[in-house]
Structures are given as C-alpha cells and as structure tokens.
TIRO-2110 file (N, C-alpha, C; in Angstrom, 1 decimal):
// TIRO-2110
168.0, -17.3, -34.3, N, 1, A
169.0, -18.7, -34.9, CA, 1, A
169.5, -19.3, -33.5, C, 1, A
168.9, -20.3, -33.4, N, 2, A
169.7, -21.4, -31.9, CA, 2, A
171.2, -21.7, -32.0, C, 2, A
171.4, -21.4, -31.3, N, 3, A
172.8, -21.9, -31.0, CA, 3, A
172.9, -23.1, -29.7, C, 3, A
174.6, -23.4, -29.4, N, 4, A
174.6, -24.1, -28.8, CA, 4, A
174.3, -24.1, -26.9, C, 4, A
174.6, -22.5, -26.8, N, 5, A
173.9, -21.8, -25.1, CA, 5, A
173.1, -22.1, -24.9, C, 5, A
172.0, -21.4, -26.0, N, 6, A
170.2, -21.6, -26.0, CA, 6, A
169.9, -22.8, -26.0, C, 6, A
170.8, -23.9, -26.7, N, 7, A
169.8, -25.4, -26.8, CA, 7, A
170.1, -25.9, -25.5, C, 7, A
171.2, -25.6, -24.9, N, 8, A
171.3, -26.2, -23.6, CA, 8, A
170.4, -25.3, -22.5, C, 8, A
170.2, -24.8, -22.4, N, 9, A
169.2, -23.8, -21.7, CA, 9, A
167.9, -24.5, -21.6, C, 9, A
167.4, -24.1, -22.9, N, 10, A
165.9, -25.0, -23.5, CA, 10, A
166.0, -26.7, -23.0, C, 10, A
167.4, -27.3, -23.0, N, 11, A
167.1, -28.5, -22.8, CA, 11, A
167.1, -29.0, -21.6, C, 11, A
167.7, -28.2, -20.0, N, 12, A
168.1, -28.0, -19.0, CA, 12, A
166.5, -27.5, -18.4, C, 12, A
165.6, -26.3, -19.3, N, 13, A
164.3, -26.1, -18.8, CA, 13, A
163.9, -27.1, -19.0, C, 13, A
163.4, -27.5, -19.9, N, 14, A
162.7, -28.9, -20.3, CA, 14, A
162.7, -30.1, -19.3, C, 14, A
163.9, -30.4, -19.0, N, 15, A
164.2, -31.4, -18.2, CA, 15, A
163.8, -31.5, -16.7, C, 15, A
163.7, -29.8, -16.3, N, 16, A
163.4, -29.5, -14.8, CA, 16, A
162.5, -28.9, -14.4, C, 16, A
161.4, -28.6, -15.5, N, 17, A
160.2, -28.2, -15.2, CA, 17, A
160.0, -26.7, -15.1, C, 17, A
160.9, -26.2, -15.8, N, 18, A
160.9, -24.8, -15.8, CA, 18, A
162.2, -24.3, -15.3, C, 18, A
162.9, -24.9, -14.7, N, 19, A
164.3, -24.4, -13.9, CA, 19, A
165.4, -24.5, -14.6, C, 19, A
166.6, -23.7, -14.1, N, 20, A
167.6, -23.9, -15.1, CA, 20, A
168.6, -23.1, -13.8, C, 20, A
169.9, -23.6, -13.7, N, 21, A
171.2, -23.2, -13.1, CA, 21, A
171.7, -21.9, -13.9, C, 21, A
172.9, -22.2, -13.2, N, 22, A
174.1, -21.0, -13.9, CA, 22, A
173.4, -19.5, -13.9, C, 22, A
173.5, -18.9, -14.7, N, 23, A
173.2, -17.4, -14.8, CA, 23, A
172.1, -16.8, -14.3, C, 23, A
171.4, -17.7, -14.9, N, 24, A
169.8, -17.4, -15.1, CA, 24, A
169.2, -18.3, -13.8, C, 24, A
169.6, -18.6, -13.0, N, 25, A
169.0, -19.7, -11.8, CA, 25, A
168.3, -18.6, -11.6, C, 25, A
167.0, -18.7, -10.9, N, 26, A
166.2, -17.8, -9.9, CA, 26, A
165.8, -17.1, -11.0, C, 26, A
166.0, -16.9, -12.2, N, 27, A
165.0, -15.8, -13.3, CA, 27, A
164.1, -16.5, -13.6, C, 27, A
163.2, -15.7, -14.0, N, 28, A
161.7, -16.3, -14.9, CA, 28, A
162.3, -16.5, -16.5, C, 28, A
162.0, -17.2, -16.7, N, 29, A
162.1, -17.7, -18.2, CA, 29, A
161.2, -18.1, -18.5, C, 29, A
161.3, -17.7, -19.6, N, 30, A
160.2, -18.3, -20.9, CA, 30, A
160.8, -19.0, -22.0, C, 30, A
160.3, -20.0, -22.4, N, 31, A
160.8, -20.7, -23.9, CA, 31, A
159.8, -20.2, -24.5, C, 31, A
160.4, -19.2, -25.5, N, 32, A
159.7, -18.5, -26.5, CA, 32, A
159.9, -18.6, -28.1, C, 32, A
159.0, -19.3, -28.5, N, 33, A
158.5, -19.9, -29.8, CA, 33, A
157.9, -18.9, -30.9, C, 33, A
159.0, -18.7, -31.8, N, 34, A
158.2, -17.5, -32.9, CA, 34, A
158.3, -17.7, -34.2, C, 34, A
157.9, -17.3, -35.0, N, 35, A
157.6, -18.0, -36.9, CA, 35, A
158.6, -16.8, -37.2, C, 35, A
159.5, -17.6, -37.8, N, 36, A
160.7, -16.9, -38.6, CA, 36, A
160.2, -15.4, -39.5, C, 36, A
160.8, -14.4, -39.3, N, 37, A
160.2, -13.6, -40.3, CA, 37, A
160.1, -13.4, -41.9, C, 37, A
161.5, -14.3, -42.3, N, 38, A
161.7, -14.5, -43.6, CA, 38, A
161.6, -15.9, -43.8, C, 38, A
162.1, -16.5, -42.9, N, 39, A
161.9, -18.3, -43.3, CA, 39, A
160.7, -18.9, -43.2, C, 39, A
159.8, -18.3, -42.2, N, 40, A
158.7, -19.1, -41.6, CA, 40, A
158.8, -20.2, -40.8, C, 40, A
160.1, -20.4, -40.4, N, 41, A
160.6, -21.3, -39.4, CA, 41, A
160.3, -21.3, -38.0, C, 41, A
159.9, -22.0, -37.5, N, 42, A
159.6, -21.9, -35.8, CA, 42, A
160.9, -22.1, -35.1, C, 42, A
161.5, -21.2, -33.9, N, 43, A
162.4, -21.2, -33.9, CA, 43, A
162.4, -20.7, -32.0, C, 43, A
162.9, -21.1, -31.1, N, 44, A
162.6, -21.2, -29.4, CA, 44, A
164.3, -20.5, -29.1, C, 44, A
163.7, -19.7, -28.4, N, 45, A
164.7, -18.6, -27.5, CA, 45, A
164.2, -18.5, -26.4, C, 45, A
165.4, -18.7, -25.2, N, 46, A
165.2, -18.4, -24.1, CA, 46, A
164.9, -17.1, -23.9, C, 46, A
164.1, -16.6, -22.9, N, 47, A
164.0, -14.8, -22.7, CA, 47, A
163.6, -14.9, -21.7, C, 47, A
164.1, -13.7, -20.6, N, 48, A
163.7, -13.7, -19.0, CA, 48, A
162.3, -12.9, -19.4, C, 48, A
161.3, -12.9, -18.4, N, 49, A
160.2, -12.2, -18.8, CA, 49, A
159.5, -11.7, -17.2, C, 49, A
159.0, -11.1, -17.3, N, 50, A
158.9, -10.2, -15.9, CA, 50, A
157.3, -10.1, -16.0, C, 50, A
156.4, -10.4, -15.1, N, 51, A
154.6, -9.7, -15.5, CA, 51, A
154.7, -8.6, -14.8, C, 51, A
153.2, -8.1, -15.8, N, 52, A
152.6, -6.9, -15.3, CA, 52, A
151.4, -7.3, -15.8, C, 52, A
150.4, -7.5, -14.4, N, 53, A
148.9, -7.9, -14.6, CA, 53, A
148.9, -8.8, -15.2, C, 53, A
147.9, -9.5, -16.3, N, 54, A
147.8, -10.8, -17.0, CA, 54, A
148.7, -10.9, -17.9, C, 54, A
149.6, -9.5, -18.1, N, 55, A
150.4, -9.9, -19.2, CA, 55, A
152.1, -10.0, -18.9, C, 55, A
152.8, -11.1, -19.6, N, 56, A
153.9, -11.3, -19.7, CA, 56, A
154.5, -10.3, -20.2, C, 56, A
156.1, -9.7, -19.7, N, 57, A
156.6, -8.6, -20.4, CA, 57, A
157.9, -9.4, -20.5, C, 57, A
158.5, -9.2, -22.1, N, 58, A
159.9, -9.4, -22.4, CA, 58, A
160.9, -8.3, -22.7, C, 58, A
162.0, -8.1, -22.6, N, 59, A
162.9, -7.2, -23.6, CA, 59, A
163.6, -7.6, -24.4, C, 59, A
163.8, -6.9, -25.3, N, 60, A
164.9, -7.3, -26.3, CA, 60, A
166.2, -6.8, -26.5, C, 60, A
166.8, -7.0, -25.2, N, 61, A
167.9, -6.3, -25.1, CA, 61, A
169.0, -6.8, -25.5, C, 61, A
169.3, -8.3, -26.1, N, 62, A
170.4, -8.8, -26.6, CA, 62, A
171.6, -8.8, -26.0, C, 62, A
171.3, -8.4, -24.6, N, 63, A
172.9, -8.0, -23.3, CA, 63, A
173.4, -6.8, -23.9, C, 63, A
172.2, -5.9, -24.9, N, 64, A
172.9, -4.6, -25.1, CA, 64, A
173.7, -4.2, -26.3, C, 64, A
173.6, -5.5, -27.2, N, 65, A
174.1, -5.4, -28.4, CA, 65, A
173.4, -4.6, -29.0, C, 65, A
174.2, -3.9, -30.5, N, 66, A
173.8, -2.7, -31.2, CA, 66, A
172.5, -3.3, -32.2, C, 66, A
171.9, -4.3, -32.1, N, 67, A
171.3, -4.7, -33.2, CA, 67, A
169.9, -5.6, -32.3, C, 67, A
168.6, -5.4, -32.5, N, 68, A
167.7, -6.3, -31.8, CA, 68, A
168.1, -7.6, -32.3, C, 68, A
167.6, -8.8, -31.4, N, 69, A
167.4, -10.0, -31.4, CA, 69, A
166.8, -10.6, -32.4, C, 69, A
166.9, -11.9, -32.9, N, 70, A
166.1, -12.1, -34.0, CA, 70, A
164.7, -12.5, -33.6, C, 70, A
164.5, -12.9, -32.6, N, 71, A
163.4, -13.2, -32.3, CA, 71, A
162.3, -12.4, -32.0, C, 71, A
163.0, -11.2, -31.9, N, 72, A
162.5, -9.6, -31.8, CA, 72, A
161.5, -9.3, -33.3, C, 72, A
162.8, -9.4, -34.5, N, 73, A
162.2, -9.1, -35.6, CA, 73, A
160.9, -10.5, -35.7, C, 73, A
161.1, -11.6, -35.6, N, 74, A
159.9, -12.3, -36.0, CA, 74, A
158.9, -11.9, -35.4, C, 74, A
158.6, -11.8, -33.9, N, 75, A
157.5, -11.4, -33.5, CA, 75, A
156.7, -10.5, -34.1, C, 75, A
157.6, -9.3, -34.7, N, 76, A
157.0, -8.1, -35.1, CA, 76, A
156.0, -8.5, -36.1, C, 76, A
157.0, -9.5, -36.9, N, 77, A
156.5, -10.0, -38.3, CA, 77, A
155.5, -10.7, -38.0, C, 77, A
155.2, -11.6, -37.3, N, 78, A
154.6, -12.5, -37.0, CA, 78, A
154.0, -12.9, -35.3, C, 78, A
153.2, -12.0, -34.8, N, 79, A
153.1, -11.8, -33.0, CA, 79, A
152.2, -12.9, -32.6, C, 79, A
151.8, -13.9, -33.1, N, 80, A
151.5, -15.2, -32.5, CA, 80, A
152.3, -16.1, -32.4, C, 80, A
152.5, -15.9, -31.0, N, 81, A
153.6, -17.0, -30.4, CA, 81, A
153.6, -17.7, -29.5, C, 81, A
154.3, -18.7, -28.8, N, 82, A
154.1, -19.9, -28.0, CA, 82, A
154.9, -19.7, -27.7, C, 82, A
154.7, -19.4, -25.7, N, 83, A
155.4, -19.3, -24.8, CA, 83, A
155.5, -20.6, -23.6, C, 83, A
156.4, -20.6, -23.2, N, 84, A
156.5, -22.2, -22.3, CA, 84, A
157.2, -21.7, -21.0, C, 84, A
156.2, -21.6, -20.4, N, 85, A
156.5, -21.2, -18.6, CA, 85, A
156.6, -22.2, -17.5, C, 85, A
157.4, -22.4, -17.2, N, 86, A
157.1, -23.7, -16.1, CA, 86, A
156.8, -24.8, -16.9, C, 86, A
155.7, -25.5, -16.5, N, 87, A
155.3, -27.0, -17.1, CA, 87, A
154.1, -26.4, -17.9, C, 87, A
153.6, -25.5, -18.1, N, 88, A
152.6, -25.0, -19.2, CA, 88, A
152.8, -24.2, -20.3, C, 88, A
152.3, -24.3, -21.6, N, 89, A
152.4, -23.7, -22.4, CA, 89, A
151.1, -22.8, -22.8, C, 89, A
151.5, -21.4, -23.7, N, 90, A
150.6, -20.6, -23.7, CA, 90, A
150.6, -20.3, -25.0, C, 90, A
149.2, -20.2, -25.7, N, 91, A
149.6, -19.0, -27.3, CA, 91, A
149.3, -17.7, -26.9, C, 91, A
149.8, -17.2, -27.1, N, 92, A
149.9, -15.6, -27.0, CA, 92, A
150.2, -14.4, -28.1, C, 92, A
149.5, -13.4, -27.5, N, 93, A
149.9, -12.4, -28.9, CA, 93, A
150.9, -11.3, -28.1, C, 93, A
152.1, -11.0, -29.3, N, 94, A
152.8, -10.0, -28.5, CA, 94, A
152.7, -8.7, -29.0, C, 94, A
153.2, -7.7, -28.6, N, 95, A
152.8, -6.6, -29.2, CA, 95, A
153.9, -5.5, -28.3, C, 95, A
154.6, -5.0, -29.4, N, 96, A
155.9, -3.8, -28.8, CA, 96, A
155.0, -2.9, -28.3, C, 96, A
155.0, -2.4, -27.0, N, 97, A
154.6, -1.4, -26.1, CA, 97, A
155.0, 0.0, -26.6, C, 97, A
154.2, 1.1, -26.3, N, 98, A
154.0, 2.3, -26.8, CA, 98, A
155.2, 3.3, -26.0, C, 98, A
156.2, 4.2, -26.7, N, 99, A
156.8, 4.8, -25.8, CA, 99, A
156.9, 5.0, -24.3, C, 99, A
155.8, 5.5, -23.8, N, 100, A
155.5, 6.3, -22.6, CA, 100, A
155.1, 4.9, -21.8, C, 100, A
154.8, 3.8, -22.3, N, 101, A
154.3, 2.6, -21.4, CA, 101, A
156.0, 2.0, -21.3, C, 101, A
156.8, 2.0, -22.2, N, 102, A
157.9, 1.2, -22.8, CA, 102, A
158.9, 1.9, -21.5, C, 102, A
158.8, 2.8, -21.5, N, 103, A
159.4, 3.6, -19.9, CA, 103, A
159.0, 3.1, -18.5, C, 103, A
157.7, 3.0, -18.6, N, 104, A
157.2, 2.7, -17.3, CA, 104, A
157.5, 1.5, -17.1, C, 104, A
157.9, 0.6, -18.1, N, 105, A
157.9, -0.9, -17.7, CA, 105, A
159.4, -1.5, -17.6, C, 105, A
160.0, -0.6, -18.7, N, 106, A
161.8, -0.9, -18.3, CA, 106, A
162.1, -0.3, -17.2, C, 106, A
162.0, 0.9, -16.5, N, 107, A
162.1, 1.3, -15.4, CA, 107, A
161.9, 0.3, -14.0, C, 107, A
160.7, -0.3, -14.2, N, 108, A
160.2, -1.2, -13.4, CA, 108, A
161.4, -2.5, -13.0, C, 108, A
161.5, -3.4, -14.5, N, 109, A
162.2, -4.2, -14.8, CA, 109, A
163.7, -4.0, -13.8, C, 109, A
164.2, -2.6, -14.1, N, 110, A
165.5, -2.2, -13.7, CA, 110, A
165.3, -2.5, -12.5, C, 110, A
164.7, -2.4, -11.8, N, 111, A
164.4, -2.5, -9.9, CA, 111, A
164.7, -3.7, -9.7, C, 111, A
164.1, -4.5, -10.7, N, 112, A
164.2, -6.4, -10.2, CA, 112, A
165.6, -6.9, -10.8, C, 112, A
166.0, -6.5, -11.9, N, 113, A
166.9, -6.9, -12.7, CA, 113, A
167.5, -5.5, -13.4, C, 113, A
168.7, -5.1, -12.4, N, 114, A
169.3, -3.9, -12.5, CA, 114, A
170.4, -4.3, -14.0, C, 114, A
170.5, -5.4, -14.5, N, 115, A
171.5, -5.6, -15.3, CA, 115, A
170.8, -4.8, -16.8, C, 115, A
169.7, -5.3, -17.0, N, 116, A
168.7, -3.8, -17.5, CA, 116, A
169.3, -2.7, -18.2, C, 116, A
169.5, -1.9, -16.8, N, 117, A
170.5, -0.7, -17.1, CA, 117, A
171.9, -0.7, -17.5, C, 117, A
172.1, -1.4, -17.5, N, 118, A
173.8, -2.0, -18.1, CA, 118, A
173.2, -2.2, -19.8, C, 118, A
172.5, -2.9, -19.9, N, 119, A
172.5, -3.0, -21.5, CA, 119, A
171.8, -1.9, -22.4, C, 119, A
171.0, -1.0, -21.8, N, 120, A
170.7, 0.1, -22.4, CA, 120, A
172.0, 1.2, -22.9, C, 120, A
172.6, 0.9, -21.5, N, 121, A
173.7, 1.8, -21.4, CA, 121, A
174.7, 1.4, -22.6, C, 121, A
174.8, 0.4, -22.9, N, 122, A
175.9, -0.3, -23.6, CA, 122, A
175.6, 0.1, -25.2, C, 122, A
174.5, 0.4, -25.8, N, 123, A
174.2, 0.6, -27.0, CA, 123, A
173.4, 2.1, -27.3, C, 123, A
173.2, 2.4, -28.7, N, 124, A
172.6, 3.6, -28.9, CA, 124, A
171.1, 3.1, -29.4, C, 124, A
171.2, 2.0, -29.6, N, 125, A
169.6, 2.0, -29.9, CA, 125, A
168.6, 1.6, -28.3, C, 125, A
167.5, 2.1, -28.9, N, 126, A
166.3, 2.2, -27.8, CA, 126, A
165.6, 0.9, -27.7, C, 126, A
166.3, -0.1, -26.5, N, 127, A
165.7, -1.4, -26.2, CA, 127, A
164.3, -1.6, -26.1, C, 127, A
163.4, -1.9, -26.8, N, 128, A
162.2, -2.4, -27.2, CA, 128, A
161.5, -3.4, -25.8, C, 128, A
160.4, -2.9, -25.6, N, 129, A
159.5, -3.9, -24.8, CA, 129, A
158.4, -4.4, -25.3, C, 129, A
158.2, -5.7, -25.3, N, 130, A
157.0, -6.6, -25.6, CA, 130, A
156.2, -7.0, -24.6, C, 130, A
154.8, -6.8, -24.8, N, 131, A
153.7, -7.5, -23.9, CA, 131, A
153.5, -8.7, -24.6, C, 131, A
153.1, -9.8, -23.5, N, 132, A
152.6, -11.1, -24.0, CA, 132, A
151.4, -11.1, -24.0, C, 132, A
150.5, -11.3, -24.4, N, 133, A
148.9, -11.4, -24.3, CA, 133, A
148.4, -13.0, -24.6, C, 133, A
147.8, -13.3, -23.9, N, 134, A
146.9, -14.7, -24.3, CA, 134, A
145.9, -14.3, -25.9, C, 134, A
145.9, -15.4, -26.3, N, 135, A
145.0, -15.2, -27.3, CA, 135, A
143.9, -15.6, -27.5, C, 135, A
142.7, -14.7, -28.1, N, 136, A
141.5, -15.0, -27.5, CA, 136, A
141.1, -16.2, -28.3, C, 136, A
END
C-alpha cells in the first residue's frame, strides 16, 4: 500500500529522471509496479535494485521487519511487473530465486549495501531475493 513517504520518493524519482536525494541518494532505485494479490489493483513501490548479468535483483527486506513487504506478496501472486529505471520503463517477470542462489546474491548485495546484513539480523524470517527478467 502506498504511503506519503513512498509517494514523495516516487514523485522525486519521476521529476528527476530516476534520481532521488535523502537516504536513497546515489542508490539504484526502481519503481516497481505490481498487481495486488487480493485487490488486483496496480501499486508502485520504490525499491533498491542490483544488477546480475541481464537481470535486476530486488531484496524483499522491508528494512528487517518480521513480515514481507506487500509488493513481494503481489509479485509472487502476479509475477508480471512494470519497472521504471531512470527514464526507461520495462515489462519484467519476477521470480523468487532458490536457496543456494539466494545466499550467493544476498552475500553479494551485502558487499555493496551493508545495511542489508543488518536487516537480516533484525528478523527471524529469511529475506527473499527476487530476480526480474525481461518478459518475452
């Protein structure tokens, strides 16, 4: 569900060709639009992404909360998503990666953004890693 914080980031992202300031300054952000698992409503969430070859990787950390973010539940139910990166918009397919690949990707992400290690330490849930690939 969208909130004022996310709405501000989304507006700044779109007004500044994919760039934002504040706590996300310099981070790779994607505006991820998912279809609601229950509502069927399209919702956009700003999420950090990382590149892995020709895939984009997003982490369902929810800042270490004890539950998954809503966008994660949505893309599991409806894996076709829209991603805005910079000034480009892509239709992508989301897939939760398997355990071994998850561990490799999560460890790599922690080397780039150490805060993700803290997020995993804050929660007992295993934070999922999602790969986004171009739709055929």
